[in-house]
N, C-alpha and C positions, 0 to 999 in steps of 0.2 A: 192575378198571377198568384202561384203557390210557392212558398219558401221551401227551400231544400238545404240540407245539411250535408256535407261530404266530409268523411272522417278518414284519414290515411295513416295507417300504422303498420309496424312491421309484424309479419305473421311468423310464431315461434313454434317450434316443437317442443315438447317436454324437456328433451336432453339439451336444445340451444337455451332455453329460458334458465335452466339450472346454471348452465355456464355463464350467462350474462349477469343474473342476478343472485347466484348461491342459492344452496339448499336451506328450506326452512321447515325440516322434519320436526316430528313430535319430540325426539329425544332433544335436540337443541333447545325447544321451548321449554322443556322440564327444567333444563340445565339453568337456563336464565332465571326461571322461577325459584330454584332453589338458592341462586346467587341472590336474588332479591330479598328472599326470606332471611339468609345468612346476614345479609347487610343490614336489614332491620333489627335483628337480634344483636347485632355487634354493639357494644357500649364504649364509646371513648371515655378517656379520663374527664372529660369536661362534663360530659352528659352523666357520669356517675356523681362527680360532684354537685351537680344540679339536682339530681334525684336525692343526693344525701341531705342537702340543704332544705328540699322541700319535704321530706319525710321526717327529719330530725330538725326542727326549726332553730334548736340553740346554736347549731353551727352557722346559722346565718345571722342571727343578731348579737351573739357574744363577741365576734371579732369588732363590731362596731359600739361597744359598749363604751360609754361616757363615763370614765372612772371618777374623775373628780367631781362631776355634778351630780351623779347618781348613788354613788357608793354609801354615802352617810343614809340618805333615806331608805335604800334597800335594806342595809344591816339593821336600823331600828325597826323597819316594818317586818324583816324576817324573823327577829328576835322577839317582837311583840306577838305575832303570829304563832311563834313556836310556843311561847308560855300559853296563849290563851288554848292551844289545840289540847293541852294537857286536862284541863277541867271540862272543855267541851267534848272532847272525845270519849272520856269517861261516862259524862252524863248520857251521850247519845248511845254509847254501847249498851246502857241500861234500857234506853228505848227499844234497843234491838233484840233485847231479853239475853244478852250474853253478859259475860263478865266484863268489868271495866277496862282491865287490861288490853283486851282486843280492840277497844276504842284507841288506844295509844298506837297499836300496830297500825290500824286505819288511817291514823292521822300521819304516818309516817311513810310507808311504802308507796301509796298511790302518789302522794306529792312528789316524791323524788322522781318517779317515772312520768308524771306529766311535766315536769320541769323540761324534760328532754323533747317530749313529742308535742306539747301543746302551743296553741298559737295566742292565747289570752295572757297578756302581760301582768294582768293585775287578778288574775283568777287564783284564788287561793282553793285548793282541793281538799277532801278529807271526808270527815263524817259530817251528814246532812240530816236535820230532825226529821223532814218529810219521808226521805228514803229510809231512814233508820226505822220509823214507825212501820211502815209499809213492810220492810223485811221482818221487824218484830212480830207482825202479825202472822206471817208464813212460818216463822219459827214456833210461835204458840201454837199454831194448828197441827205442825207435826210433832213437836215434842212439848207436849203440855206439861205443866208443874204438878208433880205428885203431891198431894195433901200431907203426906206423913213421911216426907224426905227431911233428913237431917243434914244440914250444911257442911258436918265434919265427917259424914259418913263417906266409904269408898263410893257407893252409888252416887253421890253428889258429883264427884269428879268425872264420872262417867256420862252423868246428866249434861254437865256443861260440855264435854266433849261431842255429845251428840248436838247440841244446840249451836255450837261454833261450826261444826261440821255442816249442817243444813245452811247456816247463814253464808258460809265461804262458798258453798254450791250455788246459792243465788248470785253470789258475785261474779264466779266462774261462767255461769250460764249468761249473765247479763253482759260480760265481757265478749263472749263468743258471739252474742247477737249483734253488739256495736261493730265487731270486726266484719261480720257478714254484711251489715249495713254498710260499712266503709267500702269492701270490695264492689258491692252493688252501686256505689257512688250516689247513696241515698242523702248525703249531706244537703242537697238542695232543698229538701223539705223544710229545712230551717227559713227560706225564704218567705214560707207562708206565716211565719212568727212576726206579724206587724208590730209596730211600736206599741200600740194600745195593749196588744196581747200579751207581749214581753213584760210590760209594767202591771199588767193585771195578775199575771202568773207569779211574778216575784212578790207582789203585794201579798198575794194570797198564801203564798208559801211561807212569807214572814209571819202571817197571822196564825198558821198552823205552828210555825216554831213557838212563838208566844204563848199559845195555848198549853202547848207540850210542856212548858216550863213554869206554868202558874202553880201547879200542885207542889213542885220543888219549893218555890219561893215561899209558900204558905207553911211548908213543913207537913204536907199531907201524903198518906200513903194511899192510894187508891187503885182499884183495879182497873187494867186495860180494857179500852173499848175499841172494838174493831168493827169493820164493816160500815154499812151506809149510815151517815150522819154520826159518825163516832165523834166528830168534833163537838157537836152540840151536847152528846151524852157526856163527854168528858167536862164540858162546861156546867151542866146540870149537878154532876157528882162534886165539882169544886163548891158550887152553890149550897149544896145539901150539907157539906161537912165544914163549912166555914166555921162554925162553933169549935171545932177541933183543930183550929190553926196554932202552930208552934209560934209564939210571938217572938222568941228568940231569931228563929230563922228569918220570920218576916222583917224583923228589925235589921239584920244583917243584909238582906236582899234590897231593903228601902235605902239604906246607907250607900251601898255600892251603887245601886242605880242612880242616886243623887250625885254622888262624886262624879260618876261617868260622864252625866248629861251636862254638869256645871262645866268640867275640864272640856268637854267636846266644844262647848259654846265659847270658851276661852280660845281653843285653837282655831275655831273659824274666824272670831272677832280679831284677833291678832296674828292672823297667818302671814301676813306680810312682815311684821317684826320678829317672828320665831323663825329661826333658821331651819328647825325642824319641829313638828308638833310635839306636845307633851305626851310622852307614852303612858297614859294613864291606865291603861289596860293591864300593863305590867305591873304598875304599882299597886293596883287594886287587888290583884292576884295574890302578890307576894304578901302585901299587909294583912290580908284577909286569912290566908293561910298561917301567917304567924301568930296572928291574935287566936285563932282556933286551937294551935297548938300550945301557945303560952298558958292560956287561961283554961285549958282541958273542956272545952265548949262541947264535946260530945258525952262527957259524963256529967257536968253541972247542969247542961240545959238541954239535954237529950237531943243534941244535934247529930244527925246522921253524917258519917265522915266516910270517905272510901275505904280507909284500912290498907292492909298489906297489898303491895304490889309487886309482883315477881320482876326481878331485875334481868336484863339482857334481852335479846330478841329470840323469836322462835324458830325452831327448826322447820324445814319445807315438810308439808305434809298434804295428802292428796284430800281434796274437799269431798262431801258425800255425794258422789255423782249419781248413786242408785235412786237418789230423791229427784233426778231432773223430771220424769213424768208428773210427779206431784206438784212441783214449784214451776213448772214452765209458764202456765197462763198468769200467775202474780209476778214472774220475773219479767215478763214481756212489759207489763205495767210499769213496774220499778225502772226499766230500762229507760222508758220513754220518758217518764218524769224526770230521772235523772239527767237525762241528755238534754230536754227542755230546760231545766234550770239552769245548767252549765252554759248552754248556748245563750240563753238569755242574758246571764250576768256578764258573759264575754262580750256580748253586743253592746250592752249598756256602757260598759267602762272603754271599750274600744271607741264608740262613737265620743264619749267625754274626751279622750285623750289623743283623737286624731290619728288612728291607725286601725287596720282591718285584721279580721279572724277569717279563718278558712274552716267552715262548718264539717267539711267531710274529713278535714284533719283533725278536728275535735273528736270525732267518731273513732278515728285510730288512736289517738291519745287516751281518751277514757277507756276504749276497749282494751288496750294493753294495760293500762293502769289496775283495772278490775281483774283481768284474766291472771296476770302475774300475781298481784297481791293475795289473790285467793288461796294460793299455795302456801301464804305465810299467816294464816288464820285470819283473815280480814274480811269484813263484811262488805256489801257493796258502797262505792263511795261516789262522790259527785262534786260539783263546785259548791262552796258553801256562803250562804249570804253574809253571816256575820264577819267571819275572818277575810273575806274578800273585801268588804268594806273597810275593815281594819287596817288590812295591808294598804290600801290607797290612801286613807286619811293619815295614816303614820307617816306617810312620805315614800312608801315603795314605787318604784318606776318599773321594774322588770323582774322578771323570775330569779334574778340572782339572789333575792330575798329568800327564795327557796333554799339557795345553797347554805346560807347562815342558819335558817331553820334546820337543816340537815346537820350543820355541825353542833348546833345547840342540842339536838337530840342525842348526839353521840356523848354529849356532856350530862345532860340531865337524866338519861334513861337509867344508867347505873345508879344514880342517886335515888332514884323512885324505888 
C-alpha cells in the first residue's frame, strides 16, 4: 500500500490575504529597520555609566577605595616616586638627546593621564631608558649635533627646539598608532606574551637600563652607539675608557647603591614589623643632593650636575609632524617596545596582587598619554621598571599615589 497525505487549507486571493494578515510591504520593513537601528544607538543612563567606568577606570575603583588601609602606603609610594622621577626624568632626557627639563615634563603629563585611563594599579609611567635610547637614535639621525656649536648661542636654542620637536613627533605618532590599535581591538595580541616571555623581556629591559647608566656611574663621557649590537659597543667603550673613571662619581654611586641595597634588605626582612617600608629612595636623593650642593662637588671634584632648570610648565605647541615619513618605521618599533614593557609590568604586578588588567584599555591609556603629552614637549613614555617596583615596594596600593605625585609636582616644580 502507498501512503498519501491530504492537506486542507483555505484559498486566499491577494486582497483577502491582506485583510486577514495585514500588509507587509517594503516601506513598513524599512520603518522597522530604522526603529531597530535607532534603538541600538539609543544610550540609557545605565549604559552611559557602564561605558564611562569601562573607558575611564578611575570612576570604577575610586569609589571603593579603602581610605584607612591604603592611604598611608599610597602617600609614601607616590611621594617616593615623585622625588625619584626628578633625577630619572632628567637622566633619561639626556638619553633621548634633549634637554633635561623635557624629562621632567614627560614624568608629569603622561603619569596624570594614565591615572585616569590605565588599569594597572601599580604601574608607574614616565621616562623609560630603552624607549629613550630608541627615541634618541631617531633624534640624532634627523638633528645631528654640530661640531662647532656654542651652547650659549642663538643657534643652540633653535637646535634644542628642533630636537624636542622630533622627539615630540615620535610621541604623537606612537600615540596615534596605539589609538588605532585600540580601535581595531588588537589588545588580544598580549595573550601571546607568555610568562617566560614577559620575564625575559623585562629582564632584558633591565639589563639595557643598567648598561645605559654605567658610564654615568663611572663619570665617563662616551659617544652614543646606535644600531645593531649597540649594547655591546657601549660595554666595549666603557671597558676601553675605564682608566678615565672619575673616582668621586664612582664613590658616590657605590655609596648610594650600598645604602639602597642594605635598606631594601631591612625592609624585606622586617616588613611584618614595619607599618610602612623605609623610604630610602627619598632619603638617598635628598642627602646626595644636599651633599653635592654643600661641598660644591661640581667645582671641587669635576662632578657633572644638571644646572639651571626653567621653572613652570610649557605652553602647548605642535610637534614636528612634517617628520612623520622619516620617523614612521622607527616609531612603530618604539610603540611596540613601549607597549610590550607596559603590559608585561602590568601583568606581573596584577598577578602578584590578585587583580586583572585589560590589555586593550592599556592601548587606549598609553595612546592618550603619548598623544596629549606630545603637545607639551614630551617624548615617548611607557611604564618604567624602577619606579613601578619602588611604588609597590614603598607600600603603594593604587593609583591614588599618582595624585600624591601630582600634588608634589605642583610644589617642587617651581622650586626647581
